[in-house]
C-alpha positions in Angstrom: -0.1 0.1 0.0 1.5 3.4 -0.9 2.1 5.3 2.1 0.6 8.6 0.8 -2.3 10.9 1.4 -5.5 10.5 -1.1 -5.8 13.7 -3.3 -9.1 15.0 -3.2 -10.4 16.1 -6.6 -14.0 17.2 -7.3 -16.1 14.9 -8.8 -19.6 15.2 -9.9 -20.2 11.4 -9.1 -20.2 9.6 -5.6 -17.4 7.4 -4.2 -17.4 3.7 -5.5 -19.0 1.5 -2.8 -17.6 -2.0 -2.3 -20.6 -3.5 -3.5 -20.5 -1.4 -6.7 -16.9 -2.7 -7.3 -18.1 -6.3 -6.7 -20.8 -5.7 -9.5 -17.7 -4.7 -12.0 -15.8 -7.5 -10.9 -18.8 -9.9 -11.8 -19.3 -8.3 -15.1 -15.9 -8.7 -16.0 -15.4 -12.3 -14.9 -16.4 -13.4 -18.2 -13.4 -11.4 -20.1 -10.1 -13.5 -20.5 -7.9 -10.4 -20.3 -9.5 -8.9 -17.4 -7.3 -9.8 -14.2 -8.6 -12.1 -11.4 -9.5 -9.3 -8.8 -9.3 -5.2 -9.3 -7.6 -3.0 -6.9 -10.1 -0.1 -5.6 -8.5 2.8 -6.4 -10.1 6.2 -4.4 -7.6 8.5 -5.5 -9.1 10.3 -8.3 -12.9 8.8 -7.5 -13.3 10.8 -4.2 -15.8 13.8 -4.4 -16.6 16.8 -1.6 -20.4 15.9 -1.6 -22.8 18.8 -1.4 -24.8 16.6 1.4 -24.5 13.9 3.8 -26.8 11.1 3.0 -26.1 9.8 6.6 -25.4 11.6 9.6 -25.1 10.1 13.1 -25.9 12.7 16.1 -25.4 12.2 19.7 -26.8 15.0 22.0 -26.3 15.4 25.7 -24.9 11.7 26.1 -24.2 11.1 30.3 -23.4 7.9 31.9 -22.4 6.9 35.3 -21.9 4.1 37.3 -22.0 3.5 41.2 -19.1 2.1 43.2 -19.5 0.4 46.3 -17.0 2.2 49.2 -14.8 -1.0 50.4 -14.9 -2.4 53.4 -13.1 -1.0 56.0 -11.0 -2.2 59.1 -13.0 -1.9 62.8 -12.1 1.7 64.0 -9.9 0.3 66.8 -7.7 -1.4 64.2 -7.5 2.1 62.2 -4.6 4.0 62.0 -6.6 7.4 61.4 -10.2 8.1 61.9 -12.4 8.3 58.8 -15.7 10.3 58.8 -18.8 8.5 60.2 -21.3 7.6 57.2 -24.5 8.9 56.9 -27.3 8.9 59.8 -29.3 5.1 59.2 -26.7 4.2 56.7 -23.8 1.7 57.6 -20.6 2.4 56.2 -20.7 -0.3 53.7 -23.6 0.8 52.3 -22.1 4.3 51.3 -22.1 4.2 47.5 -20.1 6.7 45.3 -21.4 7.8 41.9 -18.6 7.9 39.0 -19.1 9.9 35.9 -17.9 8.2 32.8 -19.5 10.5 30.2 -20.9 14.0 31.2 -22.9 15.9 28.7 -21.3 14.8 25.3 -22.9 16.1 22.1 -21.6 15.8 18.4 -22.0 14.4 15.3 -20.2 11.8 12.9 -20.9 12.6 8.9 -20.5 9.8 6.0 -17.1 9.9 3.9 -15.3 11.1 7.0 -13.7 9.7 10.0 -14.2 10.9 13.6 -11.6 10.2 16.3 -11.6 10.5 19.6 -8.8 11.5 21.7 -8.0 11.5 25.3 -5.6 10.3 27.9 -6.2 6.6 29.5 -9.9 6.7 31.6 -10.8 9.9 29.9 -14.1 8.0 28.7 -12.7 7.5 24.7 -13.9 3.5 24.7 -17.0 4.4 27.0 -18.1 6.8 24.3 -17.6 4.7 21.7 -19.6 2.1 23.8 -22.4 4.4 24.1 -22.8 5.3 20.1 -22.3 1.3 19.6 -25.6 0.2 22.0 -22.9 -1.8 23.8 -24.1 0.1 27.1 -27.5 -0.5 28.8 -30.0 2.1 27.3 -31.7 2.2 30.9 -28.3 3.9 32.3 -27.4 6.0 29.4 -29.1 9.4 29.2 -29.4 11.5 26.1 -30.1 10.6 22.4 -28.6 8.9 19.3 -30.1 9.5 15.9 -28.9 8.5 12.6 -30.7 11.4 10.2 -32.7 12.5 13.0 -34.0 9.1 13.8 -33.5 7.2 17.2 -31.5 4.4 16.4 -33.1 1.0 17.4 -30.5 -1.3 18.7 -31.6 -4.8 16.3 -31.3 -2.1 13.3 -27.7 -1.0 14.4 -26.6 -4.1 14.7 -27.3 -5.1 11.3 -26.2 -1.6 9.5 -22.8 -1.3 11.8 -19.7 -2.9 12.7 -17.6 -2.9 16.0 -14.1 -3.9 15.7 -12.5 -4.4 19.2 -9.1 -3.4 20.4 -7.8 -6.9 20.3 -7.6 -9.2 17.6 -9.8 -12.2 18.2 -8.8 -14.8 15.2 -8.4 -18.4 14.4 -4.3 -18.6 14.4 -4.5 -21.6 11.9 -6.9 -20.1 9.1 -5.3 -18.0 6.4 -6.3 -14.2 5.8 -8.2 -15.5 2.7 -10.0 -18.1 4.7 -10.7 -15.8 7.8 -12.4 -13.2 5.5 -14.2 -15.7 3.4 -15.9 -17.6 6.5 -16.8 -14.0 7.5 -18.3 -13.3 4.2 -20.2 -16.9 4.1 -21.6 -15.5 7.9 -22.5 -11.9 7.0 -23.4 -11.9 3.1 -26.7 -13.4 2.3 -27.5 -16.8 0.8 -28.9 -15.2 -2.4 -25.2 -13.9 -3.1 -23.8 -16.6 -4.9 -20.3 -17.8 -4.2 -18.5 -16.6 -6.8 -19.8 -13.1 -6.0 -18.8 -13.4 -2.4 -15.1 -14.9 -3.3 -15.3 -11.8 -5.6 -15.8 -9.4 -2.6 -13.1 -11.2 -0.2 -10.5 -10.4 -3.1 -12.0 -6.8 -3.5 -11.8 -6.5 0.3 -8.3 -8.3 0.4 -7.1 -5.6 -2.1 -8.9 -2.6 -0.2 -6.9 -3.9 3.4 -3.7 -3.8 1.3 -3.3 -8.0 2.4 -2.3 -9.2 -1.0 1.0 -10.4 -0.3 -0.3 -12.2 2.9 -3.5 -13.4 1.6 -2.5 -17.0 1.8 -0.3 -17.0 5.1 -1.9 -18.2 8.3 -2.8 -15.6 11.1 -0.5 -17.4 13.3 0.0 -17.1 17.3 2.9 -17.7 19.9 3.3 -20.8 18.6 3.0 -20.4 14.6 4.7 -17.6 12.6 2.0 -16.0 10.7 1.0 -12.1 9.7 2.6 -9.3 11.0 0.7 -7.1 13.7 -0.5 -4.5 11.4 -1.6 -7.0 8.9 -3.8 -8.8 12.0 -5.4 -5.8 12.7 -6.7 -5.0 9.2 -7.8 -8.6 9.0 -10.0 -8.0 12.2 -11.5 -5.0 10.7 -11.9 -6.7 7.3 -14.5 -9.3 9.2 -16.1 -7.0 10.4 -16.6 -4.6 7.2 -17.2 -7.7 5.0 -20.7 -6.7 4.6 -20.0 -3.0 3.9 -22.0 -1.3 7.2 -23.1 2.2 7.2 -21.3 2.7 10.4 -18.3 1.4 11.8 -17.0 1.7 15.3 -13.5 0.9 16.4 -11.7 0.9 19.8 -8.1 2.2 19.5 -7.2 0.3 16.0 -3.8 1.5 16.5 -2.9 0.1 19.7 0.3 -1.5 19.7 1.4 -1.0 16.4 4.3 1.2 15.2 4.1 4.2 13.2 3.9 3.0 9.8 1.6 0.0 10.7 -0.7 2.5 12.6 -0.7 4.9 9.3 -1.8 2.1 6.9 -4.5 1.0 9.3 -6.2 4.3 9.3 -5.1 4.9 5.6 -7.6 1.6 4.9 -10.4 3.6 7.1 -10.5 6.7 5.3 -10.9 4.7 2.1 -13.7 2.5 4.0 -15.2 5.9 4.7 -15.0 7.4 1.4 -16.9 4.5 -0.2 -20.3 5.7 1.9 -19.3 4.6 5.4 -19.5 6.5 9.0 -16.1 5.7 10.7 -15.8 6.6 14.5 -12.9 5.4 16.3 -10.9 5.9 19.7 -7.2 6.7 19.4 -4.5 7.3 22.3 -2.0 9.7 20.3 -2.2 9.8 16.9 0.9 11.1 14.7 1.2 14.1 12.6 0.4 12.2 9.5 -2.3 10.4 11.4 -4.1 14.0 11.7 -3.8 14.5 8.1 -6.5 11.6 7.5 -9.0 12.2 10.4 -11.6 14.7 9.5 -13.0 15.4 13.1 -11.8 15.2 16.5 -13.3 14.9 20.1 -10.7 15.9 22.9 -12.2 14.2 26.2 -10.9 14.9 29.8 -12.5 12.7 32.6 -15.8 12.4 30.7 -16.2 16.0 29.4 -15.6 17.4 25.7 -12.8 19.8 25.7 -12.8 20.3 22.0 -14.7 19.0 19.2 -14.2 20.0 15.5 -11.4 19.4 12.7 -8.0 18.8 13.2 -7.1 21.9 11.2 -9.0 24.1 14.3 -7.0 23.0 16.9 -4.0 25.7 16.6 -6.6 28.5 16.6 -9.0 27.0 19.6 -5.8 27.0 22.2 -4.9 30.4 20.6 -8.3 31.9 21.3 -8.1 29.9 24.9 -4.9 32.0 25.6 -2.5 29.0 25.4 -1.1 28.7 21.3 0.3 25.7 20.1 4.3 26.9 20.0 6.0 26.7 16.6 7.4 23.0 15.4 5.4 21.4 18.1 2.9 18.9 17.3 -0.9 20.1 17.8 -2.1 17.1 19.1 0.9 16.4 21.7 0.5 20.1 22.7 -3.1 19.6 23.4 -3.1 16.1 25.4 -0.3 17.3 27.2 -1.8 20.8 28.3 -5.3 19.0 29.0 -3.3 16.4 31.2 -1.5 19.5 33.3 -5.1 21.4 33.8 -6.4 17.9 35.0 -4.0 18.5 37.9 -5.0 21.6 38.8 -7.5 22.4 41.2 -10.1 23.9 39.0 -9.3 21.0 36.4 -10.5 21.2 32.7 -13.8 23.1 34.0 -12.4 26.7 32.2 -11.4 24.4 28.8 -14.9 22.4 29.1 -16.8 26.1 29.3 -14.5 27.7 26.5 -15.4 24.6 24.4 -19.1 25.3 24.9 -19.1 29.0 23.9 -16.9 28.0 20.8 -18.9 25.5 19.5 -22.3 27.7 19.9 -19.9 30.7 17.4 -19.2 27.6 15.2 -22.8 26.6 14.9 -23.5 30.4 14.2 -21.0 30.5 11.5 -22.4 27.5 9.8 -25.8 28.3 10.0 -24.7 31.5 8.3 -23.1 30.0 5.2 -25.8 28.0 4.6 -24.1 24.5 5.0 -27.1 22.1 4.9 -27.3 18.1 6.2 -28.8 15.6 4.7 -32.6 16.0 3.9 -33.1 12.1 3.2 -35.1 9.9 6.0 -33.3 7.0 7.3 -35.3 4.9 5.1 -34.8 6.7 2.1 -30.7 7.1 2.9 -30.4 3.1 3.4 -32.4 2.4 0.3 -30.2 4.9 -1.7 -27.2 3.4 -0.2 -28.1 -0.5 -1.1 -29.1 0.7 -4.3 -25.4 2.0 -4.6 -24.1 -1.3 -3.9 -23.9 -1.4 -0.1 -24.1 -5.3 1.0 -25.9 -4.4 4.6 -26.5 -8.1 5.2 -29.2 -9.0 2.5 -31.0 -5.7 4.0 -32.4 -5.4 0.3 -36.0 -5.4 1.3 -36.4 -2.1 3.0 -39.6 -1.2 1.9 -42.1 -0.4 4.9 -41.8 2.1 7.5 -40.5 -0.1 10.5 -37.0 -0.5 9.4 -36.0 -2.9 12.4 -38.7 -5.3 11.3 -38.0 -5.3 7.7 -33.9 -5.8 8.0 -33.4 -9.9 8.8 -31.6 -10.4 11.9 -29.5 -13.0 10.3 -28.0 -13.4 6.7 -28.3 -16.9 6.6 -30.9 -19.7 7.9 -29.6 -22.3 10.4 -28.8 -24.9 8.3 -26.4 -22.9 6.6 -25.1 -21.5 9.6 -24.2 -24.9 11.3 -22.6 -26.0 7.9 -20.1 -23.0 7.8 -19.8 -23.0 11.4 -18.7 -26.9 11.4 -16.7 -26.3 8.2 -14.5 -23.8 9.9 -14.1 -26.0 13.3 -12.7 -29.0 10.9 -10.4 -26.8 9.2 -8.8 -25.7 12.7 -8.9 -29.1 14.1 -7.3 -30.6 10.6 -4.6 -28.1 11.3 -4.1 -28.6 14.7 -3.5 -32.5 14.9 -1.4 -31.9 18.0 -4.3 -31.4 20.2 -6.3 -34.6 19.2 -3.2 -36.4 19.3 -2.1 -35.6 22.6 -5.6 -36.5 23.8 -5.5 -39.6 22.1 -2.2 -40.3 23.6 -3.5 -39.6 27.1 -6.3 -41.7 26.3 -4.3 -44.9 24.8 -1.7 -44.7 27.9 -4.3 -44.8 30.3 -6.1 -47.9 28.7 -3.2 -49.3 28.7 -2.0 -48.9 32.5 -5.6 -50.1 33.4 -5.3 -53.1 31.3 -2.1 -54.4 32.8 -2.9 -53.4 36.1 -6.4 -55.0 36.1 -5.7 -58.1 33.9 -8.0 -60.7 33.4 -10.3 -60.1 36.7 -11.7 -63.4 38.3 -15.0 -63.9 39.8 -14.0 -63.7 43.5 -14.5 -61.1 46.4 -11.5 -59.5 45.2 -12.2 -59.2 41.7 -15.4 -58.0 42.7 -13.8 -55.1 44.4 -11.4 -54.5 41.4 -13.8 -54.5 38.9 -15.7 -51.7 40.8 -12.2 -49.8 41.1 -11.7 -50.2 37.5 -15.2 -48.7 36.5 -14.6 -45.7 39.0 -11.2 -45.1 37.6 -11.9 -45.1 33.9 -15.4 -43.2 34.1 -13.4 -40.4 35.9 -10.6 -40.8 33.4 -13.1 -39.9 30.5 -13.9 -36.5 32.4 -10.7 -35.4 33.4 -8.9 -36.0 29.8 -11.5 -33.4 28.3 -10.1 -30.7 30.8 -7.2 -30.3 28.7 -9.3 -28.6 26.2 -10.0 -25.7 28.2 -7.7 -23.5 26.3 -9.4 -24.4 23.1 -12.8 -23.7 24.4 -11.6 -20.3 26.1 -10.0 -18.9 22.5 -13.0 -19.8 20.7 -15.4 -18.4 23.8 -13.8 -14.5 22.7 -14.6 -15.2 19.2 -17.9 -16.6 19.7 -19.1 -13.6 21.8 -17.8 -10.9 19.1 -19.3 -12.8 16.2 -23.0 -13.4 18.0 -22.6 -9.7 19.2 -23.7 -8.7 15.4 -25.6 -11.6 14.7 -23.3 -13.5 12.4 -24.9 -16.3 13.3 -27.5 -18.0 16.1 -26.4 -19.0 19.2 -28.1 -22.4 18.5 -26.5 -23.1 15.2 -23.0 -22.8 16.9 -23.8 -25.0 20.0 -25.7 -27.7 17.5 -23.1 -27.6 15.0 -20.3 -27.7 17.6 -22.1 -31.1 19.2 -22.2 -32.4 15.7 -18.7 -32.0 14.7 -17.4 -33.6 17.9 -18.9 -36.9 17.7 -16.4 -38.7 15.1 -13.4 -37.7 17.3 -15.2 -38.8 20.4 -16.1 -41.9 18.9 -12.7 -42.9 17.8 -11.5 -42.0 21.3 -14.3 -44.1 22.9 -13.4 -47.2 20.7 -9.4 -47.0 21.5 -10.1 -46.8 25.0 -13.0 -49.4 25.1 -10.9 -51.9 22.5 -7.7 -51.5 25.0 -9.4 -52.4 28.1 -12.8 -54.5 27.8 -11.0 -57.9 26.6 -7.9 -57.2 28.7 -9.7 -56.8 31.8 -12.0 -59.6 31.4 -15.5 -57.9 31.5 -18.4 -59.9 30.7 -21.4 -59.7 28.0 -19.2 -60.7 24.8 -19.9 -58.3 22.0 -23.2 -56.9 23.2 -21.4 -56.3 26.4 -18.9 -54.1 24.5 -20.9 -52.0 22.6 -22.5 -51.1 25.6 -19.1 -50.3 27.5 -18.4 -48.6 24.4 -21.6 -46.3 24.5 -21.2 -45.4 28.0 -17.5 -44.7 27.5 -18.6 -42.2 24.4 -21.6 -40.7 27.0 -18.7 -39.9 29.5 -16.5 -38.1 27.0 -19.4 -36.3 25.5 -20.7 -35.1 28.9 -17.1 -34.0 29.6 -16.7 -32.0 26.6 -19.9 -30.4 27.4 -18.9 -29.8 31.0 -15.7 -28.0 30.2 -17.5 -26.1 27.3 -20.3 -25.0 29.8 -17.2 -24.0 32.6 -15.1 -22.2 29.7 -18.7 -19.9 29.3 -18.4 -19.0 33.1 -14.9 -18.9 33.8 -12.5 -16.8 31.4 -9.2 -17.3 33.0 -7.2 -21.0 31.9 -5.6 -21.8 35.1 -8.4 -20.8 37.3 -10.6 -22.8 34.7 -8.1 -26.0 35.4 -8.7 -25.6 39.2 -12.5 -25.4 39.0 -12.7 -28.5 36.8 -10.1 -30.5 38.2 -12.2 -29.8 41.8 -16.0 -30.4 40.5 -14.8 -33.8 38.7 -13.4 -34.6 41.8 -16.7 -33.9 43.4 -18.6 -35.8 40.8 -16.5 -38.9 41.8 -17.2 -38.4 45.4 -20.8 -38.2 44.9 -21.2 -41.1 42.2 -21.8 -44.1 44.2 -18.4 -45.6 44.1 -17.1 -44.2 47.9 -20.7 -43.9 49.7 -23.6 -45.6 48.3 -26.6 -43.9 47.8 -28.9 -45.0 50.8 -25.5 -43.7 53.0 -25.3 -40.3 51.9 -26.6 -37.7 54.0 -30.1 -36.1 52.7 -28.8 -32.4 52.4 -26.4 -34.1 49.8 -28.6 -36.0 47.8 -29.1 -33.5 44.9 -25.3 -33.5 44.3 -25.3 -37.5 43.9 -28.1 -36.8 41.0 -26.1 -34.0 39.5 -23.2 -36.1 39.5 -21.9 -36.5 35.7 -20.1 -39.6 36.6 -23.3 -41.5 38.7 -25.0 -42.5 35.4 -22.1 -44.0 33.4 -20.9 -45.5 36.7 -24.2 -47.2 37.4 -24.4 -48.4 33.9 -21.3 -50.3 33.7 -21.8 -51.7 36.9 -25.2 -53.1 35.3 -23.4 -54.3 32.1 -21.0 -56.2 34.2 -23.4 -57.5 37.0 -26.9 -57.8 35.7 -26.6 -61.5 34.9 -28.7 -63.5 37.7 -27.0 -66.8 36.9 -23.7 -65.8 37.0 -22.0 -66.2 40.3 -19.3 -64.2 42.4 -18.9 -65.6 45.5 -19.2 -69.8 46.4 -19.1 -71.8 49.5 -15.5 -70.8 51.6 -15.3 -67.7 49.4 -17.8 -65.8 51.9 -14.8 -66.0 54.7 -12.6 -64.1 51.6 -13.0 -60.4 53.2 -13.0 -61.4 56.6 -10.2 -62.1 59.3 -11.2 -66.1 58.9 -9.4 -65.7 55.2 -6.1 -67.3 56.7 -8.3 -70.0 58.6 -7.3 -73.5 56.8 -9.9 -74.5 54.1 -11.0 -77.7 56.2 -12.2 -75.4 59.0 -14.0 -73.2 56.9 -16.1 -76.3 55.7 -16.7 -77.1 59.0 -17.8 -73.4 59.5 -20.3 -73.7 56.6 -22.1 -77.2 57.6 -22.2 -75.6 61.4 -23.9 -72.4 59.4 -26.3 -75.1 57.2 -27.1 -76.6 60.4 -28.0 -73.7 62.1 -29.8 -71.6 59.1 -31.7 -75.0 58.3 -30.4 -75.0 54.7 -27.6 -76.9 52.9 -24.6 -74.7 52.0 -21.6 -76.4 50.6 -18.4 -75.5 48.9 -20.2 -74.9 45.5 -23.5 -73.1 46.7 -23.7 -69.8 45.3 -24.0 -67.4 47.6 -23.5 -64.0 45.8 -24.6 -63.2 42.3 -24.1 -60.0 40.2 -27.9 -59.0 41.1 -26.8 -59.0 44.7 -23.7 -57.1 43.9 -25.9 -54.3 42.2 -28.2 -54.4 45.3 -25.1 -53.7 47.2 -23.8 -51.0 45.2 -27.1 -49.3 44.5 -26.3 -49.9 41.1 -29.8 -51.2 40.5 -31.5 -47.9 40.9 -32.4 -47.3 37.5 -32.0 -49.3 33.9 -28.6 -49.2 32.3 -30.6 -47.9 29.2 -32.0 -45.1 31.7 -28.7 -44.4 32.7 -27.5 -44.0 29.2 -30.3 -41.5 28.6 -29.9 -39.5 31.7 -25.9 -38.9 30.8 -27.0 -37.6 27.5 -29.7 -35.4 29.0 -27.3 -33.9 31.6 -24.7 -33.3 28.7 -26.8 -31.6 26.4 -28.1 -29.3 29.4 -24.6 -28.3 30.3 -23.9 -27.6 26.4 -27.0 -25.5 26.1 -26.4 -23.5 29.3 -22.6 -23.0 28.1 -24.1 -20.6 25.3 
């Protein structure tokens, strides 16, 4: 991309939109001598519009939050005394109101870039969030209008885009693939595949990403695109549908001056295709200032200057503090505002002077006869679409109720599921080490269990060993799911960003990920079941193996669902690991292995039924012990778990004969005293059938998965 300012040459025609460029690309696709895609050049096509089809106005925006005073030590432990709270209130009930925005007004116009400047904590990001309806309307005072009409959140989400400060991208996708998936989410189904590809290619040219189109995004472990290119990709995925209004939270943060200039240059081109661009920026360089159309300086939530960059020197000169020669005007303004904030009066005088300055400029504009757009919002959006703007398929704005005439989502449910599934599979295919590590953990665990519990016999000791094997095997399937927490947390923020602006439905994401996880979980379950079932000597033959396999699969699926649920609740990796390990330990404790259901205190029974380990554990017990003809304790084996185990066998037989005489029944060395059904009754495993265990497990898993979104 050339690092030179755009030359503004008056032309009678309007600047080309991305949709118009897409139409040109579609028309030229059939010619042999045309290039594969074209670069969007605006140097000769930009004109000074006589009116502004879109004007975003905000008046008297005020936003405050209540902060509760921190708990303090009792008076006897304090070094100094503090004022007592008001009468009738305790000290902990005293709250303070912190004003983040205080009576801020202004307007942003199509074809221009409005920049919000100020020190950290001045309210820059809060103002951007307020304009983008990312703050609750109940707590925000003031009005926000587009072409004089109050904006509804539903409509704003469709015609706007919000670019976060952090670059939330899938590291293993290329730049082109990332933008293509965004196009499939945000562009309507009626647009053909070739048109979507053409739109992506045009956007790549517009963003200056031609050389990086086939390069993966990358992360700490994979080399990818540069920081400036990542930021432009982040912008691209949010403007793929060519929004009318674009909000950006510090898009140049963390970039060097050259990369920052290229990013803002791209934003200038986007604005000149018929969009309103509003961004927050910390301290722009001199070159960046030449690309900005209007500025808002904030100090502690108040406006200290609003106007064009060229008006900054005159503003401070009339205030009595002219900008020194050979000093950058922006740096001077920010440093001067910071100095005023440290004085007793703060920036009060500067805020009052700005109000009078605004009133004077408003009178001058009215005398010069400057006019805004006379188009209604409905007509302006319709005109914008007719010029080729791609607003998420909003081609049917025909009635007066704009928010109801524009579809909320660009594609139907099943299309969203296919695209989400395709993206997830592509990410998994390019990160085989994640599945490989999990498979390795499962196989190692299976081999250890198979060799530890090799060919268990049908004795009292064999019963206890079987119970231990089942408890460990089922719980291990859950613990191996914990290593997927970082992956889920990475997708969590991308999911929140994409669903915030209706890229797809939450239900589409949940169902798609549930379906595409099945093949890998089936493979893990088969590997574990095949490694352990016959080696341990479990009962049931082929049908018993299939039941064991399905219960292991249900455990993996429940573990995946549980980890996904916790990833939606806990946002920190290490905290997530701690919570997962702790809760899974509680699940094992209340599963019925350590203490049976009838021995659990009544106030803990709810946890027994909420335990994810309970159902597969009881299911595999029934699969093993549900044969009433299979005997596990015969004759003298009844003494094996007692101190009499060391007594010689002939004495044990005499004891059996004595017991027979006392009980009035014949008990010999071959008499079966305990069957599998008896074991199920003793362990509480016969509470529900194994089919119900499988059903309950899947039901609880689905609840966790749904609640995670």
